[in-house]
VEXMAR-103334 format. One record per atom (N, C-alpha, C, O): x, y, z; residue in three letters. Coordinates in steps of 0.001 Angstrom, whole numbers, plus 500000, padded with zeros to 6 digits. Atoms other than C-alpha are relative to their C-alpha. Layout:
<atoms>
XYZALA...
</atoms>
This chain:
<atoms>
500383501138500505MET412731597627967574MET499331499081501211MET498243498507501255MET500139500718498966ASN412920596069970711ASN498497500386500796ASN497662499590501227ASN501216499655499531LYS410176598210972005LYS498572499610499586LYS497670499317500371LYS501241500500500805TYR407421597360969370TYR499749498569500350TYR498634498116500609TYR500199501459499723LEU408345593634969985LEU499229499959501434LEU498211499289501611LEU500289500031498425ASP407633594016973559ASP498278500375500240ASP497448499729500880ASP501482499779500062THR404277595763973048THR499232499222499349THR498109499105499841THR500496500991500431PHE403297593195970669PHE499635498772500971PHE498536498298501258PHE500212501069498839LYS403898590579973172LYS499112499996501118LYS498495499033501573LYS501100499953498862GLU401918592138975928GLU498629500145499412GLU497670499804500103GLU501515500087500768GLN398842592671973358GLN499598498536500073GLN498481498184500453GLN500289501126500229ILE399307589073972742ILE499409499201501252ILE498423498465501281ILE500176500444498706LEU399419588180976312LEU498495500573500766LEU497804499973501590LEU501279499410499361ALA396455590518977202ALA498830499113499345ALA497932498667500059ALA500882500601500551HIS394445588787974582HIS499623498650500536HIS498491498257500818HIS500288501338499565GLN395048585385975656GLN499600499815501419GLN498931498855501801GLN501088500064498576GLU394035586182979340GLU498601500413499692GLU497743499801500328GLU501245500076500020SER390915587565978044SER499220498780499219SER498048498469499436SER500427501340500555ILE390417584492975937ILE499776498990501172ILE498714498371501222ILE500168500957499079LEU391065582327979043LEU498749500437500779LEU497858499628501040LEU501035499565499135VAL388724584483981052VAL498466499588499567VAL497570499157500294VAL501204500208500688VAL385966584150978430VAL499584498349499999VAL498440497929500174VAL500287501195500004MET386512580447978175MET499600499140501374MET498927498115501483MET500247500625498489SER386560579799982095SER498322500493499872SER497508499569499848SER501174499524499997GLN383276581915981904GLN499066498954499238GLN498340498262499951GLN500454500873500710LEU381845579842979248LEU500091498401500662LEU499087497711500487LEU499946501237499499LEU382861576540980976LEU499111499829501372LEU498581498798501786LEU500800500177498863LEU381165577634984125LEU498627500041499854LEU497833499505500627LEU501402500119500161ILE377975578488982365ILE499567498643499578ILE498470498283500006ILE500379501475500251VAL377831574827980922VAL500036499158501386VAL499207498303501698VAL500194500923498655VAL378660573421984336VAL498654500234500707VAL497903499335501083VAL501131499712499285LEU375948575428985906LEU498427499557499332LEU497369499280499897LEU501172500719500498PHE373542574332983440PHE499549498747500164PHE498384498465500445PHE500057501373499731PHE374123570757983669PHE499406499796501365PHE498395499095501414PHE500095499663498672VAL373887571376987431VAL498465499907500442VAL497838499046501060VAL501652499678500059ALA370302572989987181ALA499392499268499452ALA498323498944499969ALA500814500916500795TRP369254570760984591TRP499746498495501050TRP498657497939501188TRP500148501119499261TRP370168567698987036TRP499051500416501321TRP498278499565501761TRP500752499941498954ILE368531569318989940ILE498372500185499956ILE497567499883500837ILE501399499815500164PHE365226570348988281PHE499538498885499525PHE498316498922499386PHE500765501267500393ASN364570566822987058ASN499971499142501223ASN499216498170501247ASN500055500767498936ARG365353565524990493ARG498769500399500877ARG498083499650501572ARG501102499417498988VAL362878568029992171VAL498703499635499250VAL497761499306499972VAL501148500347500801MET360221567323989206MET499807498605500220MET498648498239500026MET500157501584499990LYS360642563500989771LYS499472499966501522LYS498617499089501651LYS500509500208498761ARG359829563854993533ARG498686500624499992ARG497762500023500541ARG501407499441499926VAL356890566253993005VAL498940499172499351VAL497814498950499797VAL500740501204501049GLU355525563868990379GLU499522498840500790GLU498380498380500803GLU500317501235498912LYS355856561034992966LYS499050500260500958LYS498215499461501380LYS501063499685498753LYS354018562909995544LYS498577500547499737LYS497625500431500509LYS501396499690500176PHE351195564462993735PHE499277499354498989PHE498099499633498762PHE500572500791501348LYS350602562080990681LYS498380499256500337LYS497473499040499533LYS501245500434499374ASP347787560615993166ASP498785500698500065ASP497655500231500204ASP501128499057499849ARG345888563736993236ARG498772499880498693ARG499070499601497532ARG500914499919501024PRO342538563933991321PRO500180500819498661PRO499856500464497527PRO499675499026501165PHE343576566788989178PHE500950499558499195PHE500810499701497980PHE498880500585500757PHE346764565156988137PHE499797499034499258PHE500339498889498162PHE500352501240500737GLN345196561976987298GLN499041500281498858GLN499012499459497942GLN500816499604501182LYS342704563621984928LYS500956500955498971LYS500670500977497774LYS499277499436500973ASN345482565894983421ASN501314499322500197ASN502056499699501103ASN498911500494499907GLU348232563696982877GLU501159500565499434GLU502232500391500013GLU499113499402500449PRO350215565659980579PRO500702501286500822PRO501761501864500577PRO499535498736499385PHE350525568412982944PHE501534500162500600PHE502123501243500568PHE498561500123499474PHE354055567278984607PHE500850499945498740PHE501989500410498792PHE499080500190501150LEU355366566505981071LEU500120501604499506LEU501224502083499249LEU500067498500500585LEU354503570188979912LEU500813500933501127LEU501566501845500785LEU499302499103499290PHE355764571673983086PHE501686499642499853PHE502567500499499786PHE498333500268500121LYS359283569870982793LYS500505500539498748LYS501576501145498714LYS499468499364501231LYS359475570820979099LYS500034501630500077LYS500957502209499504LYS499772498515499748ALA358817574630980077ALA501290500158500908ALA502078501057500612ALA498832499779499274GLY361506574300982654GLY501411499804499191GLY502413500452499491GLY498730500597500789HIS364162572696980166HIS499986501237499055HIS501084501779498937HIS499873498707501036TYR363394575696977590TYR500472500828500910TYR501630501099500594TYR499585499150499291ILE363926577991980317ILE501364500014500266ILE502031501021500029ILE498612500216499778LEU367226576646981334LEU500876500265498538LEU501853501008498455LEU499258499588501187LEU368325576633977706LEU499971501519499328LEU500726501973498468LEU499865498649500541ILE367422580078977100ILE500570500790500808ILE500782501906500334ILE499306499351498998LEU369142581287980369LEU501435499590499369LEU502238500487499113LEU498568500459500456ALA372308579162979049ALA500320500846498701ALA501404501382498469ALA499533499310501194GLY371876580732975677GLY500364501667500108GLY501250502288499519GLY499509498762499788MET371790584086976897MET501432500449500754MET502035501491500496MET498727499839499531GLY374818583921978881GLY501140499732499071GLY502223500309499167GLY498871500274501189PHE376809582510975891PHE500046501303498966PHE501096501816498579PHE500026498843501066THR375591585376973442THR500554501301500919THR501395501993500346THR499267498845499098ARG376582588148976324ARG501474499798500068ARG502166500816500040ARG498303500442500032LEU380199586621976426LEU500626500096498995LEU501738500617498912LEU499171499913501351ILE380848586178972925ILE499200501300499098ILE498011501090498859ILE500686498864500423HIS379766589513971256HIS500204499952498418HIS501086500492497751HIS499883500481501588ILE379022588186967677ILE498657500495499594ILE497758499691499841ILE501517499971500513PRO375727590021966102PRO499359498956499619PRO498281498636500119PRO500632500964500615LEU375166587211963971LEU499428498773500971LEU498283498326500904LEU500272500809499265LEU375256584771966502LEU498782500154500980LEU497964499251501154LEU501018499634499435GLY372964586677968755GLY498417499964499316GLY497436499618499974GLY501061500330500420LYS370262586695966337LYS499697498653499425LYS498566498508498961LYS500240501583500426ILE370486582835965296ILE499462499725501552ILE498466499002501527ILE500193500354498774PHE370109582551969263PHE498375500469500060PHE497570499622500445PHE501194499241499576TYR366930584775969467TYR498871499316499044TYR497719499132499437TYR500722500906500942VAL365535582833966284VAL499529498753500645VAL498348498408500698VAL500300501273499516LEU366065579472968042LEU498931500101501152LEU498035499265501268LEU501039499475498927ILE364105581141971084ILE498554499926499442ILE497658499213499893ILE501405500021500682ILE361178581820968886ILE499577498694499323ILE498366498476499333ILE500374501090500421LEU361164578526967208LEU499738498986501241LEU498818498172501155LEU500499500854498933LEU361201576719970639LEU498946500235500967LEU498446499417501738LEU501298499756499489PHE358480578874971919PHE498969499538499331PHE497985499154499963PHE501132500367500941ALA356341577991968848ALA499879498349500389ALA498796497778500516ALA500318501691500052SER357026574093969324SER499377499926501460SER498469499107501600SER500682500116499035PHE356122574709972931PHE498551500284500206PHE497888499557500946PHE501254499646500059ILE352865576425972428ILE499316499055498987ILE498099498920499106ILE500632500878500746ASN352246573872969596ASN499699498655500659ASN498651498060500410ASN499965500978498938HIS352803571122972070HIS498956499910501037HIS498323498892501318HIS501247499693499430ILE350374572671974295ILE498900500110499733ILE498033499858500570ILE501203500097500902VAL347767573105971847VAL499563498493499755VAL498505498024500174VAL500283501485500167SER347979569432970717SER499527499163501144SER498814498168501012SER500155501001498982GLN347875568148974203GLN498315500634500710GLN497559499882501325GLN501267499281499540LEU344686570647975170LEU498806499822499162LEU497716499869499731LEU500904500169500985LEU342641570060971793LEU499335498657500397LEU498125498729500612LEU500644501078499675PRO341895566481972643PRO499198500086500967PRO497992499904500800PRO500726499881498677GLN340949567005976230GLN498657500705499704GLN497536500208499808GLN501378499293500364MET338613569908975108MET498966499227499191MET497760499309499423MET500856500572501056GLN337237567831972309GLN499014498768500943GLN497799498608500823GLN500568500878499234ASN336493565050974833ASN498757500519501163ASN497713499968501515ASN500986499374499048LYS334810567315977291LYS498768500504499426LYS497755500219500065LYS500757499403500650VAL332649569207974843VAL499021498805499287VAL497794498901499315VAL500638501199500594ALA331691565750972936ALA498741499393501142ALA497558499116500942ALA501028500663498895VAL330223564425976390VAL498964500728500489VAL497995500217501051VAL501023499299499555ARG328365567453977076ARG498867500312499078ARG497689500482499392ARG500973499635501244THR326882568184973541THR499483498544499428THR498390498491498866THR500159501055500801GLU326853564733972293GLU499362500410498539GLU498234500149498121GLU499878499546501560ASN327247566216968715ASN501125499738499303ASN502227500233499537ASN498970500493501023LYS329121564633966080LYS500981500792499166LYS502094500446498769LYS499589499050500703VAL329757567700964330VAL501227500727500671VAL502175501117499990VAL498898499570499128ASP332030569017967189ASP501413499363499762ASP502461499852500184ASP498699500647500107ASP334625566465966039ASP500752500780498812ASP501953501046498774ASP499491499417501272ILE334862568148962574ILE500765501487500194ILE501746501898499573ILE499619498581499522VAL335340571645964175VAL501500499714500754VAL502473500437500540VAL498659500007499381PHE338208570278966388PHE501173499451499249PHE502358499680499491PHE498993500632500709ASP339866568299963930ASP500437501215498798ASP501575501121498337ASP499564498801500684LEU340079571544961676LEU500993500929500720LEU501905501528500151LEU499250499255498938LEU341540573272964793LEU501491499333499931LEU502532499969499762LEU498856500854499871LYS344068570437965007LYS500848499977498456LYS501974499486498386LYS499395500118501495ARG345032570715961117ARG500544501392500095ARG501771501384499990ARG499556498751500392PHE345477574614960993PHE500799500929501243PHE501290502054501151PHE499604499012498789SER346604575671964548SER501480499612499949SER502178500393500595SER498603500299500195SER350092574068963756SER500610501006499054SER501562501723499364SER499553499094500968VAL350487575991960559VAL499941501370500350VAL500777502158499909VAL500136498526499739LEU349315579212961975LEU501340500316501101LEU502025501338501067LEU499111499703498805ILE351671578972964990ILE501750499986499319ILE502702500569499838ILE498583500139500408PHE354867578160962896PHE500092501005498907PHE501264501339498737PHE500148499271501167VAL354044580442959902VAL500342501668500771VAL501000502587500284VAL499554498716499206THR354168583344962714THR501144499979500542THR501661501065500806THR498785500082499219ALA357216582036964341ALA500950500457498776ALA501886501222499005ALA499022499786500867ILE358874582200960877ILE500077501410499372ILE501116501837498868ILE500248498606500336LEU357554585701959969LEU500867500629500975LEU501811501282500531LEU499058499433498901LEU359183586799963456LEU501337499989499860LEU502036500983500056LEU498649500290500202ALA362436585028962659ALA500695500867499062ALA501718501483499361ALA499679499002501095LEU362750586944959215LEU499989501491500373LEU500623502317499716LEU499922498611499722ASP362158590107960824ASP501001500454501016ASP501415501597501212ASP498619499591499098ILE364912589627963473ILE501350500112499005ILE502358500763499277ILE498449499977500856PHE367606589027960487PHE499683501216498920PHE500377501371497915PHE500202498801500681GLY366152592140958996GLY499476499853498703GLY499730500707497854GLY500744499995501131VAL364020590791956247VAL498731500827500058VAL497981500880501032VAL501286499166499769ASN361300593112955346ASN498807499163499324ASN498647498796498159ASN500989501142500477ILE358178590930955592ILE498806500604499292ILE498128499852498592ILE501047499051500830MET355681593474954136MET499989499528498684MET498898499087498322MET500392500390501481PRO356206592579950505PRO499529498630499918PRO498852498217498977PRO500668501512500207PHE355490588884951369PHE498673500054500551PHE497911499133500258PHE501582499967499322ILE352196589853953312ILE499334500513498845ILE498304499956498464ILE500703499637500986ALA351393591953950425ALA499679499153498766ALA498582499069498213ALA500003501254501317GLY352200589243947537GLY499022499095500581GLY498201498622499796GLY500844501504499564ALA350318586549949607ALA498545500761500081ALA497610499990499863ALA501199499283500141GLY347354589147949771GLY499459500234498413GLY498269500216498101GLY500446499831501492VAL347394589754945837VAL499793498488499668VAL498714498229499136VAL499969501226500280ALA348069585976945449ALA498381499349500610ALA497634498820499787ALA501203500216499326GLY344914585188947891GLY498760500736499209GLY497669500165499192GLY501172499484500732ILE342659587631945754ILE499925499199498649ILE498797499005498194ILE500000500433501363ALA343695585901942340ALA499602498587500069ALA498942498037499187ALA500441501364499852ILE343388582398943916ILE498327500029500536ILE497561499108500256ILE501540499857499807GLY339804583633945358GLY499314499966498637GLY498349499239498402GLY500933499671501475PHE338708584710941688PHE500031498547499346PHE499045498049498802PHE499942501179500837ALA340087581427940314ALA499156498981500415ALA498586498267499590ALA500465501297499538ALA338597578929942762ALA498818500526500855ALA498625500044501971ALA501294499408499528LYS335341581007943599LYS499097498946500623LYS498646498997501767LYS501059500931499832ASP333149577960943401ASP500608499065501510ASP499985498833502546ASP499595500768498721THR335551575880945825THR499989500678501189THR499758499963502164THR500016499061499057LEU335721578777948192LEU498711499948500409LEU498441499369501461LEU501415500291499701SER332062579013948152SER499429498902500897SER498690498983501877SER500288501169499362ASN331754575699949076ASN500568499722501623ASN499994499176502566ASN499385499924498652LEU334314576114951948LEU499282500638500863LEU499000500199501978LEU500862498887498906ILE332363579025953418ILE498682499131500457ILE498248499045501606ILE501356500754499746ALA329271576914953202ALA499933498907501036ALA498973498650501763ALA499766501041499258GLY330883574034954922GLY500273500406501539GLY499991499707502512GLY499916499159498651VAL331752576359957827VAL498862500217500616VAL498607499916501782VAL501284499769499409LEU328449577467958066LEU499314498947500515LEU498927498987501683LEU500749501052499868LEU326768574249957883LEU500704499495501587LEU499877499295502476LEU499443500371498858ILE329362573192960926ILE499365500727501196ILE498865500235502207ILE500495498787498831LEU328377576480962919LEU498657499738500250LEU498334499417501394LEU501263499954500073ASP324777576365962052ASP499176498691500585ASP498176498628501300ASP500431501460499604ARG324312572630962464ARG498408499757499466ARG497549499481500303ARG501420500478500327PRO321014572005960424PRO499745498402500048PRO498630497890500142PRO499980501403499518PHE322100568255960867PHE501191499771500154PHE502200500452499970PHE498496500499499325GLU324569566205962157GLU500163498692499198GLU499339498226498412GLU499383501463500566VAL326585562905961129VAL498846498922500615VAL498578498900501816VAL500908500710499217GLY323815560139961438GLY498487500493499979GLY497602499808500491GLY501296499398500099ASP320779562314960774ASP499589499380498687ASP500421498939497895ASP500515500435500998ARG318299561231958206ARG499233500947499300ARG498145501265499782ARG500330498967500602ILE317639563794955686ILE499269499501498491ILE499255498377497989ILE500585500051501501GLU315796564392952227GLU501155500379499045GLU502026501197499344GLU498924500013501134VAL317954564040948871VAL499324500399499056VAL498540499585498567VAL500490499400501135TRP316853566374946234TRP500481499682498655TRP499837499865497622TRP499258500166500907SER319462565314944085SER500372498357499598SER501410497967499064SER499675501389499972ALA318995561463944135ALA499825499433498343ALA499145500073497540ALA500303500407501425PRO319078559479940755PRO498704499655499805PRO498096499411500847PRO501413500205500481ARG315711558825938995ARG499835498599500458ARG500705497729500423ARG500365501530499493ASN313808555759940450ASN500783499660501221ASN500828498474501545ASN499488500612498832SER315718555688943551SER499696500669501220SER498965501652501104SER500465499650498644ALA315365556383947347ALA500400501647500188ALA501537502088500016ALA499866498438499805THR314966560229948036THR500520500465501291THR500540501655501603THR499571499380498685TRP316407560196951516TRP500986498940500326TRP501001497792499882TRP498902500788499169GLY319325558903953524GLY500611500556500986GLY500276501680501358GLY499230499687498657ASP321699559091956443ASP501117500925499495ASP501658500647498425ASP498678499603500171VAL324535561537956491VAL501054499507500691VAL500945499437501915VAL498872500615499504ILE327960559983957021ILE500952500799499823ILE501974500201500159ILE498913499135499863ASP330314562976956537ASP499360501326499510ASP498550501577498617ASP500311498416500420VAL330061566687956591VAL501508500417500093VAL502209500300501099VAL498778499632500384GLY333164567964955123GLY500090501444499726GLY499036502079499694GLY499922498559500300LEU334550571503954330LEU499356500272498404LEU498683501260498112LEU500475499575501077ARG333824571017950646ARG498522499526499641ARG497815500267498958ARG500755500791500547ALA331119568525950192ALA499504499210501223ALA500259498920502151ALA500604501082499167THR328620566292952210THR499507498724499611THR498657498679498722THR500392501204500458LYS328122562830951868LYS498914499213500707LYS498947498936501906LYS501404500679499343ILE324683561033952401ILE499818498431499088ILE499778498254497871ILE500407501240500439ARG324024557415951971ARG498618499634500103ARG498089499578501213ARG501660500118500128THR320367556684950930THR499887498649500179THR500813497839500213THR500464501368499578THR318471553725951660THR499973498810499081THR499554497684499350THR499612500887501268ASP319323552060948398ASP501447499729500231ASP502020499072499362ASP498504500074499889ASN323010552153949871ASN500789500613498765ASN501763500115498199ASN499113499129501310ILE324066554787947050ILE500486501237500970ILE499763501802501790ILE499551498928499284VAL326524557427948439VAL500037501101499215VAL500745501084498208VAL500302498741500962ILE325447561004947053ILE501073501088500713ILE500950501480501873ILE499205498697499725VAL328227563742947261VAL499218501101499724VAL498799501226498573VAL500684498697500467ILE326456567057947443ILE500896501313500597ILE501128501582501776ILE499289498825499498PRO328459570226947386PRO499217500746501104PRO497996500699501254PRO500824499513498746ASN327964572338950692ASN499342501393499374ASN498407501969499930ASN500866498466500410ASN326937575641948658ASN498718499547499454ASN497768500314499610ASN501277500488500558GLU324162573494946886GLU498895499544501170GLU497678499401501055GLU501087500567498575ILE322811572300950617ILE499616501474500487ILE498448501714500792ILE500367498977499372MET322944575679951797MET499051500886499241MET498562501780499932MET500936499139500784MET320684577391949000MET498713499039499933MET497721499338499268MET501659500950499994ARG317815574655949464ARG499575499784501360ARG500316499797502343ARG500650500550498745ASP315493573689952069ASP500243498579500529ASP499892497572499915ASP499553501171499469ILE316866571094954421ILE499007499333500761ILE498642499828501828ILE500931500806499315ILE314383568387955383ILE500601498843500876ILE501167497900500325ILE499134500636499068ASN315728566666958545ASN498770499064500851ASN497863499717501367ASN500976501027499624TYR313504563453959889TYR500305499766501448TYR499407499596502274TYR499685500315498623THR315545562895963050THR500542500939500891THR501061500550501937THR499241498860499255SER316785566220964382SER498789500349501016SER497592500311500731SER500858499413498820GLY315251567482967747GLY499045498767500589GLY498915498684501810GLY500897500924499515SER312834564514968080SER499875498685499297SER499698498864498092SER500247501078500619GLU312497560732967140GLU498507499495499640GLU498232498402499146GLU501305500052500286GLU308902561074966801GLU499390500574498687GLU499451501803498665GLU500531499309501007ILE307282561869963561ILE498519499420499691ILE497962498436500178ILE501593500377500654ARG303733561880961590ARG500114499673498853ARG500689500440498080ARG500065500395501362VAL303289559970958647VAL498540499997499506VAL497578499469500064VAL501472499859500682ARG300376560743956410ARG500029499173498874ARG501091499047498264ARG500326501337500766ILE298856557872954076ILE498681500507499388ILE497650500527500061ILE501276499655500653PRO296297559103951623PRO499285498499499456PRO499886497582498895PRO500788501384500190ILE293608556264951171ILE498409500463499139ILE497650501285499652ILE501418499620500306GLY290358556576948954GLY498952498819500162GLY499271497662499890GLY501049500920500487ILE286951554829949099ILE498977500386499499ILE498753501593499593ILE501180499721500726ALA283891554750947260ALA499111500768500553ALA499033500687501778ALA501077499081499303TYR281031557366947818TYR498931499120500852TYR498508499515501939TYR500957500930499165ASP278665554508949001ASP500689499337501046ASP499887498852501844ASP499453500557499055ALA281237553059951325ALA499564500502501581ALA499188501640501863ALA499952499339498637ASP280973553248955086ASP501237500732500639ASP502184500181501199ASP498935499047499309VAL283112556087956251VAL500715499539501096VAL501933499365501042VAL499871500113498849ASP283110555246959755ASP501038498409500243ASP502107498235500828ASP499394501308500132LYS283989551553959240LYS501344499971499295LYS502225499249499762LYS498664499803500742ALA286882552393956786ALA500916500608500923ALA502097500263500876ALA499107499239499200LYS288250554751959470LYS500391498923501030LYS501567498901501394LYS499787500864499117GLU288008551939961876GLU501096498955499682GLU501895498619500556GLU499343501179500758ILE289794549242959650ILE501528500744500178ILE502464500235500794ILE498550499359500044ILE292796551809959172ILE500584500084501141ILE501756499734501280ILE499371500085498534ASN293222552319962836ASN500507498941500474ASN501651498948500930ASN499592501477499753ARG293346548646963531ARG501179499681499192ARG502155499307499841ARG498932500342500483VAL295721548050960957VAL501365500736500393VAL502448500169500530VAL498890499151499540SER297988550770961939SER500581499712501177SER501768499959501385SER499492500597498431LEU298386549402965453LEU500503498983499959LEU501032498595501001LEU499293501354500161GLU299653546189964085GLU501598500439500111GLU502307499499500470GLU498779499731500062LEU302983547804963960LEU500666500405501191LEU500271501394501808LEU499212499679498615ASP305464547821966935ASP500339501513500183ASP500439502008501306ASP499195498656499988TRP306781551397965971TRP498862500960499981TRP499215502133500109TRP500981498995500174VAL303241553133965635VAL499593500300501668VAL499457499428502525VAL500115499371498692MET302592555318968775MET498423499676500440MET497543499838499595MET501573500027499456LYS299196554629970741LYS499817501375500806LYS498673501644501172LYS500583498733499539ASP299406558106972295ASP501198500871499425ASP502367500759499792ASP501448499776500563PRO298709560040970249PRO499610498884499161PRO500448498372498419PRO500347501098500986PRO296839557422968468PRO499753500395498475PRO499797501556498068PRO499924499837501499PRO296416556921964693PRO498688500839500006PRO497819500690500865PRO501313499406500253LYS293719559198963477LYS499673500125498135LYS500577500235497306LYS500377500193501510VAL291951559093959864VAL498623501140500029VAL497545501166500622VAL501002498845500160VAL290343562362958657VAL499467499702498462VAL500010498951497653VAL500263499968501479VAL288149563002955411VAL500647501019499406VAL500338502110499885VAL499219499112500514LYS290533564951953247LYS499247501021499017LYS499388502241499107LYS500571499364500753SER288280565884950430SER499202499160499350SER499173497973499674SER501141500738500819PHE285680564732948086PHE500700500066498527PHE500880501152497975PHE499488499796501190GLY287273563769944829GLY498989499440498789GLY497816499131498998GLY500921500150501183GLU285957562987941225GLU499485498636500174GLU498468498398499522GLU500475501919499979SER285334558949941994SER500135499745501400SER499756498622501734SER499602500810498756ALA286352558703945644ALA499994501231501134ALA500214502428500944ALA499845499149498609VAL286189560115949362VAL501512499874500286VAL502030498804500608VAL498436499860499759ASP289780561018949783ASP500167500192501606ASP499852501237502174ASP499695500051498910LEU290800559994953154LEU501469499911500401LEU502272499445499592LEU498714499826499617GLU293982560527955223GLU500311499558501272GLU499711499998502253GLU499841500669498799ALA295516558414957798ALA501118500919500762ALA502080501290500088ALA498902499303499270ARG297665560342960406ARG500443499193500894ARG499651498732501715ARG499445501088499185ILE300092558087962150ILE501298500487500639ILE502240500840499930ILE498832499871499289TRP302616558726964800TRP500899498850500194TRP500480497868500805TRP499208500628499733ILE305698556989964722ILE501133500188500847ILE501605501319500966ILE498666499814499025SER308670556361967162SER501381499784499329SER502422500070499921SER498926500195500442GLN311101555409964728GLN499977500701498445GLN499155500377497588GLN500153499119501252PRO311762557799961767PRO500500499249498817PRO500048499530497706PRO499378500884501108ARG313656555363959601ARG498764498855499500ARG498844498238498437ARG500937500902500591LYS310477553186959370LYS498823500735499307LYS497652500356499307LYS501112499257500650ARG308705555817957417ARG499497499358498825ARG498277499333498667ARG500571500564501297MET308233554194954268MET499622498487500330MET498853497872499592MET500502501367499662ASP307890550763956015ASP498750500133500555ASP498042499126500557ASP501369499689499269THR304873552156957739THR499075500406498932THR497960499922499125THR500715499912500946ILE303326553510954460ILE499787498667499178ILE498672498248498868ILE500208500998500665SER304118550547952647SER498905498743500665SER498102498083500006SER500439501004499184PHE302808548205955462PHE498167500448499910PHE497286499701499483PHE501302499705499825VAL299529550012955949VAL499099499868498661VAL498007499303498598VAL500545499909501236THR298819550658952243THR499468498413499443THR498371498172498941THR500077501645500225ASP299140546613951669ASP498848499501500955ASP497811498977500549ASP501149500831499022ARG297094545468954670ARG498523500660499717ARG497489500014499544ARG501312499317500138VAL294437548273954240VAL499228499571498914VAL498012499417499023VAL500629500553501395LYS293749547054950551LYS499317498465500220LYS498231498099499770LYS500585501456499723THR293418543276951861THR498891500089500841THR497899499398500611THR501340500004498989ALA291027544333954914ALA499004500689499433ALA497890500510499926ALA501120499184500628PHE289021546708952657PHE499163498756499058PHE497937498678498975PHE500578501062500936GLN288410543644950232GLN499194498929500610GLN498242498340500097GLN500725501128498986ASN287449541259953149ASN498788500683500490ASN497760500006500493ASN501144499066499581GLU285030544061954462GLU499093500303499057GLU498006500774499393GLU500956499462500996GLY283469544687951265GLY500177501338499855GLY499132501847499450GLY499664498657500222ILE284991548281951080ILE500419500180498810ILE501458499584498526ILE499344499936501066GLU285465549324947826GLU501053500997499705GLU500986502089500268GLU498668499004500209ILE288717551084946584ILE499672500659498560ILE499991499994497574ILE500691499861501459PRO287142553023943509PRO501163500468498985PRO502246500717499515PRO499336499966500883PHE288879553660940352PHE499420500951499005PHE498190500956498980PHE500935499286500750PRO288007556174937735PRO499138499226498857PRO499575498420498036PRO501028500271500959LYS285100555475935754LYS499476500792498925LYS499664502007498965LYS500530499117500998ARG283339556575932609ARG498917499397499411ARG499076498311498853ARG501139500537500626ASP279826556072931436ASP499841500769498815ASP499702501992498779ASP500397499807501405ILE279304556128927720ILE498443499929499584ILE497816498873499663ILE501494500092500302TYR275708557107926578TYR499956500190498324TYR500332501263497852TYR499896499870501442ILE275359556493922704ILE498351500411499532ILE497382499701499798ILE501282499319500231LYS272378558669921381LYS499822499346498445LYS500814499351497716LYS500366500161501120GLU270626557321918237GLU499426501120499159GLU498299501444499534GLU501124499062500557SER269360560010915880SER499093499330498825SER499472498444498059SER500821500371500923LYS266449559539913805LYS500398500229498588LYS499647499891497673LYS
</atoms>
């Protein structure tokens, strides 16, 4: 009996010694961790103080913050690896690796969130394109979701969860949602194509084919979204057009590429009127506007011979596309007054009726 008691005491003493050894090693890891943390912060503070005035670091202020965070993550990972090796618990090891994945995903997400605004500023300055803001806004929204969904899938795989049924189920659900919301998806795809193809940008003036009756048929693009595009007409009416409808129609852009456009104004005169004098009057009236270009100068041509009039057409280059309707209105109004003062008739349809009297 005494022999068994002595053996049991020896085992307890042996376990106590091993526990004390493990506890001392864990304590040593903790001490080393905090010492390394303190030394790393001191070194980083000196390096930042020495190099922060350099042009590269002035332009990239988050660099030191990212480098410091990367160092902290490395120290945490090393300390965690030391803990898991000393404490042989499989579940604890899996939890530790899951935490590493989540920390790594958080670090990548932080880097992406810091880099995207800087890239956006550089691209916006070079391209002077407002549609680029939409692309970077989409990247900001979906990059975080993509990073953390990938991290969660990897974490589930570490715990032994088979992720293939989730992926297959997501595929089936995606197909079902695609059939149920095909119009919405069609608009989303058209929105992406609009952003990539750039037939117009925010601020451009384009033709609006779906404007209400007896209202302005053109307006300025105020927003290009994934589902629809918003256009504010010259009557201050906001029209929301699905992107899919825009992609299936001709897009008439008055301000893309160049600010100079040519306006055509039809004007009719009588057959017995002086055509050269009428052309001179139209050219003189056109040049009264500040935005009408003198080079190339306004030009008036004989378009055709109508039933009751000689059809002229004034072709006027203007430097402000948004003044197109103002140009047409002004020239038409002033030409009528000038024709009346100069004795040039603006004809209208006439019918001569002959009454034949039978004997």
